[in-house]
C-alpha positions as CSV (number, residue, x, y, z in Angstrom):
1,M,0.0,0.0,0.0
2,V,1.1,3.6,-0.7
3,E,-0.5,6.9,0.2
4,S,-3.9,7.4,-1.4
5,S,-6.3,10.3,-1.6
6,P,-7.7,11.1,1.9
7,L,-11.2,11.3,0.3
8,L,-11.2,7.6,-0.6
9,P,-11.9,4.7,1.8
10,R,-9.3,2.0,2.4
11,P,-9.9,-1.1,0.4
12,V,-10.9,-4.5,1.8
13,A,-8.4,-7.2,0.7
14,I,-10.1,-10.5,-0.2
15,P,-7.7,-13.4,-0.9
16,F,-8.4,-15.6,-4.0
17,Y,-6.4,-18.8,-4.6
18,K,-8.7,-20.8,-7.0
19,G,-6.8,-19.6,-10.1
20,E,-6.1,-16.4,-12.0
21,I,-9.1,-14.1,-12.4
22,N,-9.4,-13.2,-16.0
23,H,-12.5,-11.0,-16.0
24,L,-14.8,-9.2,-13.5
25,F,-18.4,-8.1,-14.3
26,Q,-21.2,-6.4,-12.5
27,V,-24.4,-8.2,-11.4
28,P,-27.6,-6.7,-9.9
29,E,-27.4,-8.6,-6.6
30,T,-26.4,-6.7,-3.5
31,K,-22.8,-7.4,-2.4
32,H,-22.1,-9.6,-5.4
33,I,-19.7,-9.6,-8.4
34,G,-19.3,-11.9,-11.3
35,L,-15.9,-13.3,-12.3
36,I,-14.2,-15.6,-14.8
37,Y,-11.2,-17.4,-13.2
38,D,-8.7,-20.1,-14.2
39,S,-9.4,-19.4,-17.9
40,D,-12.8,-21.1,-18.1
41,N,-14.7,-21.0,-14.8
42,L,-17.7,-18.7,-14.6
43,A,-19.0,-17.7,-11.2
44,I,-21.1,-15.1,-9.3
45,A,-19.5,-14.4,-5.9
46,G,-21.2,-13.1,-2.8
47,I,-19.0,-10.8,-0.6
48,H,-19.3,-11.7,3.1
49,R,-16.9,-10.4,5.8
50,G,-13.9,-10.2,3.5
51,E,-14.5,-13.5,1.8
52,L,-16.1,-14.7,-1.4
53,D,-18.9,-17.3,-1.6
54,L,-18.7,-18.7,-5.1
55,D,-21.8,-19.8,-7.1
56,V,-20.2,-21.5,-10.1
57,F,-21.8,-22.3,-13.4
58,P,-21.0,-25.9,-14.5
59,N,-18.1,-26.2,-16.9
60,N,-19.0,-29.1,-19.3
61,D,-19.2,-30.0,-22.9
62,T,-22.3,-27.8,-23.3
63,F,-20.8,-24.6,-22.2
64,S,-17.3,-23.4,-21.3
65,G,-16.4,-20.0,-19.9
66,Y,-13.2,-19.8,-22.0
67,Y,-13.1,-16.6,-24.1
68,V,-16.6,-15.5,-23.0
69,K,-17.6,-12.1,-21.8
70,P,-20.8,-11.8,-19.8
71,L,-23.1,-8.9,-20.6
72,P,-25.0,-6.9,-17.9
73,L,-27.6,-9.1,-16.3
74,P,-31.2,-8.5,-17.3
75,N,-32.3,-10.2,-14.0
76,N,-30.9,-12.4,-11.2
77,D,-31.9,-15.7,-12.9
78,T,-30.4,-15.4,-16.4
79,L,-27.1,-14.3,-17.9
80,Y,-26.1,-13.6,-21.5
81,V,-22.5,-14.2,-22.5
82,N,-20.7,-13.7,-25.8
83,G,-17.8,-15.8,-27.0
84,L,-15.7,-15.4,-30.1
85,K,-18.5,-16.9,-32.3
86,F,-21.5,-17.6,-30.1
87,L,-24.1,-15.9,-28.0
88,Y,-25.3,-17.9,-25.0
89,L,-28.3,-17.5,-22.8
90,L,-27.7,-19.2,-19.4
91,D,-30.3,-20.1,-16.8
92,W,-28.3,-19.4,-13.8
93,K,-30.9,-20.5,-11.3
94,N,-31.1,-24.0,-12.7
95,K,-27.5,-24.1,-14.0
96,K,-28.2,-24.9,-17.7
97,V,-27.8,-23.4,-21.1
98,I,-31.2,-22.2,-22.4
99,S,-30.1,-21.3,-25.9
100,F,-27.1,-20.3,-28.0
101,F,-26.9,-18.5,-31.3
102,E,-24.3,-18.7,-34.1
103,E,-24.8,-17.0,-37.4
104,M,-22.7,-18.6,-40.1
105,S,-24.8,-18.4,-43.2
106,R,-22.6,-16.2,-45.3
107,A,-19.1,-16.9,-44.2
108,I,-16.6,-19.6,-43.2
109,E,-15.9,-17.6,-40.1
110,G,-17.8,-15.0,-38.0
111,Y,-16.9,-13.2,-34.8
112,F,-17.9,-10.3,-32.6
113,D,-16.3,-8.6,-29.7
114,I,-18.9,-6.2,-28.4
115,A,-22.6,-6.6,-27.7
116,K,-25.3,-5.5,-25.3
117,V,-28.7,-6.7,-24.1
118,V,-31.6,-4.8,-25.8
119,D,-34.4,-6.6,-23.9
120,D,-35.0,-10.0,-22.4
121,R,-34.5,-11.9,-25.6
122,N,-32.6,-9.7,-28.1
123,I,-28.9,-8.8,-28.3
124,L,-27.4,-6.0,-30.4
125,S,-23.9,-6.8,-31.6
126,L,-21.1,-5.7,-34.0
127,W,-20.4,-8.8,-36.0
128,Y,-17.7,-9.3,-38.6
129,Y,-17.4,-12.0,-41.2
130,F,-14.8,-13.6,-43.5
131,P,-16.6,-14.4,-46.8
132,E,-16.4,-18.0,-48.0
133,K,-16.2,-17.2,-51.7
134,G,-15.5,-14.3,-54.1
135,D,-12.6,-12.1,-55.0
136,D,-13.0,-9.8,-52.0
137,R,-12.0,-11.8,-48.9
138,S,-11.8,-8.8,-46.5
139,E,-13.9,-8.6,-43.4
140,K,-17.6,-7.5,-43.7
141,Y,-19.0,-5.7,-40.7
142,F,-22.6,-5.5,-39.6
143,F,-24.6,-4.1,-36.7
144,V,-27.1,-6.8,-35.9
145,I,-30.0,-7.7,-33.6
146,D,-30.3,-11.4,-32.8
147,D,-33.0,-13.2,-31.0
148,V,-30.8,-15.6,-29.0
149,L,-33.7,-17.6,-27.4
150,N,-35.2,-18.4,-30.8
151,R,-31.8,-18.5,-32.6
152,K,-32.7,-16.1,-35.4
153,R,-31.5,-12.8,-36.9
154,I,-33.9,-9.9,-36.5
155,K,-32.2,-7.1,-38.4
156,E,-28.8,-6.1,-39.7
157,V,-27.1,-3.0,-41.0
158,P,-23.9,-3.2,-43.0
159,L,-20.9,-0.9,-42.5
160,P,-18.6,0.4,-45.2
161,K,-15.0,-0.7,-45.4
162,F,-12.9,1.1,-42.8
163,Q,-9.5,1.1,-41.2
164,S,-9.4,-1.0,-38.1
165,P,-9.9,-0.5,-35.2
166,L,-13.4,1.0,-35.3
167,P,-14.1,3.6,-32.6
168,V,-17.5,2.3,-31.4
169,F,-19.2,2.9,-28.0
170,F,-22.3,1.0,-26.7
171,T,-24.7,2.7,-24.2
172,P,-28.0,1.3,-23.0
173,S,-30.0,3.2,-25.7
174,F,-27.5,4.0,-28.4
175,V,-24.4,3.1,-30.4
176,F,-21.9,5.8,-31.3
177,Y,-19.3,5.2,-34.0
178,Q,-17.0,6.8,-36.5
179,Y,-14.8,5.3,-39.2
180,T,-12.0,6.2,-41.6
181,S,-12.0,4.9,-45.2
182,M,-9.5,2.3,-46.2
183,D,-7.6,4.7,-48.5
184,N,-7.5,7.3,-45.7
185,S,-9.3,9.8,-47.9
186,F,-12.4,10.2,-45.7
187,E,-13.1,10.4,-42.0
188,S,-16.8,10.1,-41.2
189,P,-18.6,12.2,-38.7
190,W,-19.8,10.5,-35.6
191,Y,-22.9,8.5,-36.2
192,V,-25.6,7.3,-33.7
193,I,-28.0,4.4,-34.1
194,D,-30.7,3.4,-31.6
195,N,-31.6,-0.1,-30.4
196,N,-33.6,-0.7,-33.6
197,L,-30.5,0.1,-35.7
198,N,-32.1,3.3,-37.0
199,Q,-29.8,6.3,-37.4
200,T,-30.7,9.1,-35.0
201,S,-29.1,12.1,-33.4
202,H,-27.6,12.7,-30.0
203,P,-26.0,15.7,-28.2
204,L,-22.7,13.8,-27.6
205,A,-22.3,13.1,-31.3
206,S,-23.0,16.7,-32.1
207,L,-20.3,17.8,-29.6
208,L,-17.7,15.4,-31.0
209,N,-18.5,16.6,-34.6
210,E,-18.4,20.2,-33.7
211,N,-15.0,19.9,-32.1
212,S,-13.5,17.5,-34.7
213,K,-11.8,20.2,-36.8
214,D,-10.2,22.0,-33.8
215,T,-9.2,19.1,-31.5
216,V,-5.7,18.0,-31.1
217,Y,-6.6,14.5,-29.9
218,Y,-8.4,11.5,-31.3
219,V,-11.2,9.6,-29.6
220,G,-10.1,6.1,-30.2
221,S,-11.6,2.8,-29.5
222,G,-12.3,2.2,-25.8
223,K,-11.0,5.7,-24.8
224,M,-14.4,7.2,-23.9
225,K,-16.7,6.3,-21.0
226,I,-20.3,7.4,-21.4
227,S,-23.1,7.9,-18.9
228,E,-26.5,8.4,-20.6
229,N,-28.3,9.2,-17.3
230,L,-25.8,11.8,-16.1
231,K,-25.3,13.3,-19.6
232,H,-21.5,13.2,-19.6
233,A,-18.6,11.3,-21.0
234,L,-14.9,11.1,-19.9
235,I,-12.4,10.9,-22.7
236,I,-8.8,9.8,-22.2
237,A,-6.8,10.8,-25.3
238,Y,-3.2,11.7,-26.4
239,N,-2.8,15.4,-27.0
240,L,-0.7,15.9,-30.1
241,V,0.5,19.4,-29.0
242,K,1.4,18.7,-25.4
243,K,2.6,15.2,-26.3
244,K,0.9,13.5,-23.4
245,D,-2.3,11.8,-22.4
246,M,-5.0,14.1,-21.1
247,L,-8.5,13.9,-19.7
248,Y,-11.5,15.6,-21.2
249,L,-15.0,15.8,-19.9
250,A,-17.8,16.1,-22.5
251,T,-21.1,17.3,-21.0
252,W,-24.5,17.8,-22.6
253,Y,-26.2,19.5,-19.6
254,G,-25.9,23.1,-18.6
255,D,-23.4,24.7,-21.0
256,P,-22.6,21.8,-23.3
257,G,-19.0,21.3,-24.4
258,I,-15.8,19.3,-24.2
259,Y,-13.5,20.6,-21.5
260,P,-9.9,19.5,-20.4
261,V,-9.7,18.0,-16.9
262,P,-6.3,18.9,-15.2
263,I,-4.5,16.1,-13.4
264,D,-1.6,16.7,-11.0
265,S,1.6,15.6,-12.8
266,S,3.3,14.8,-9.5
267,L,0.7,12.0,-9.1
268,T,1.1,10.5,-12.6
269,G,4.8,11.1,-13.2
270,N,6.0,10.3,-16.7
271,R,3.1,7.8,-17.3
272,R,0.5,7.2,-20.0
273,L,-3.0,7.3,-18.7
274,I,-4.0,4.1,-20.6
275,K,-2.5,0.7,-20.1
276,N,-5.3,-1.7,-21.0
277,I,-8.4,0.0,-22.4
278,D,-10.5,-3.0,-21.3
279,N,-9.6,-2.3,-17.7
280,N,-10.5,1.4,-17.8
281,T,-14.1,1.4,-16.7
282,M,-17.1,3.5,-15.6
283,S,-19.2,2.7,-12.5
284,P,-22.8,1.6,-12.9
285,S,-24.0,5.0,-11.6
286,G,-21.9,6.9,-14.0
287,H,-20.2,8.9,-11.2
288,W,-16.9,7.2,-11.2
289,V,-14.2,6.3,-13.8
290,Y,-11.2,4.1,-12.9
291,F,-8.1,4.3,-15.0
292,C,-4.5,3.1,-14.8
293,A,-1.4,5.3,-15.4
294,R,1.1,3.0,-17.1
295,A,4.6,3.2,-15.9
296,E,7.6,3.9,-18.1
297,R,10.6,1.7,-17.8
298,F,10.8,0.2,-14.3
299,E,8.3,2.4,-12.4
300,P,5.1,0.7,-11.2
301,D,1.7,1.4,-12.5
302,R,-0.4,3.9,-10.6
303,H,-4.2,3.7,-10.3
304,F,-6.8,6.5,-10.1
305,L,-10.5,7.3,-9.7
306,I,-12.2,10.4,-10.9
307,Y,-15.6,11.5,-9.5
308,L,-18.0,13.0,-12.0
309,D,-21.2,14.9,-11.0
310,P,-23.3,17.4,-12.9
311,K,-24.0,19.1,-9.6
312,L,-20.4,20.1,-9.1
313,P,-19.3,23.5,-10.5
314,D,-16.9,22.0,-13.0
315,G,-18.7,18.7,-13.3
316,Y,-15.9,16.7,-11.6
317,L,-13.4,16.5,-8.7
318,P,-9.7,16.2,-9.6
319,P,-8.5,12.6,-10.1
320,M,-7.7,10.8,-6.8
321,R,-4.9,8.3,-6.5
322,L,-5.7,4.8,-5.1
323,G,-3.3,3.5,-2.5
324,V,-1.9,0.7,-4.5
325,E,0.8,0.4,-7.2
326,G,1.7,-2.3,-9.7
327,T,0.0,-4.4,-12.4
328,I,-3.6,-5.4,-12.1
329,G,-5.2,-8.3,-13.9
330,C,-8.7,-6.8,-14.3
331,A,-11.1,-4.3,-12.9
332,G,-14.9,-4.3,-12.2
333,W,-17.7,-2.9,-10.1
334,V,-20.0,-4.1,-7.3
335,T,-23.4,-2.6,-8.1
336,E,-24.9,-2.3,-4.6
337,P,-23.3,-0.9,-2.6
338,E,-21.4,0.7,-5.4
339,G,-17.7,-0.1,-5.2
340,L,-14.6,-0.7,-7.3
341,M,-12.9,-4.1,-7.5
342,L,-9.3,-4.6,-8.6
343,Y,-7.6,-8.0,-9.0
344,M,-3.9,-8.1,-8.2
345,N,-1.4,-10.3,-6.4
346,N,-3.9,-13.2,-5.8
347,Q,-6.4,-10.9,-4.1
348,L,-9.4,-8.7,-4.8
349,L,-9.2,-5.2,-3.5
350,Y,-12.7,-3.7,-2.9
351,W,-13.3,0.0,-2.4
352,D,-16.9,0.7,-1.1
353,L,-17.7,4.1,-2.6
354,S,-21.3,4.2,-1.5
355,R,-20.6,6.6,1.4
356,F,-18.5,9.0,-0.7
357,S,-19.7,12.6,-0.5
358,A,-18.4,15.3,-2.8
359,E,-19.2,17.8,0.0
360,D,-16.4,16.4,2.1
361,R,-13.7,17.4,-0.5
């Protein structure tokens, strides 16, 4: 442990020796968190007096947790997970696979790496395919809605060819994306589609488009965390003029705009503010964003929380340093009471943030 912000509580350390934790995910149950450990074990864990009570989903020929990523739970009894090629619907209460979906009609291979639950039976995903025949064997990308329970495709919208990676951000009601043409001659504006795959408008896309000509940074894949309810987004991006990573807060409440968020350089040192974009994460409430400052050379990683609130004069409190250093395996959130979980050194570190008050700053 090292010195942390006096505004943050001390973490509770929970030992875990059942294998390496590969992924953490939030669940609706009070004092619970989901986890994938030892490569292919999927479990929901209750937190009791500094220990974990594991409720494990059977690992058998029907289903394996390997390479899967659970989606936010629609309820306490079922869980959707996506793998490299499949969508699964699990009956957690009775420990069985209800349904799985794989769409392979037009290609020898099909994959997706991002998805969300639209309702109790439909999933919205970004799929990409490798065509089986023809002269053009490059990937084909589609936004799709799949009925996983009945294993059928509901709707799909193709995307033009673009340079990878695609900056795309899923929120509960919208998908935001932008692309650059393969020959680098065209950079699209930010587009927004709703949960029916219909193009629509949104204040955040308008802000990003209005600032696109004057900005000195690029909103790349995974580098923006969006809260629909609080009407703000935190952007972590490399500033081409200052030649360092910086934080920006986009707000579409009050006086809408995209504003730089200062961070004390003595806290970060000579560190990038992104190490693994999959670990940078926003809390369920939208008030907190966790990010890791990646060390240069032999210095350890440092870890930070920033508190965001439309009620504050600037919309945020300055980033606060967590009292740990070094490499983490993964990060996640306990929904109720809201708290951050970090996995490092064979233990989970849990910060209960539910009693945090911005008035105490």
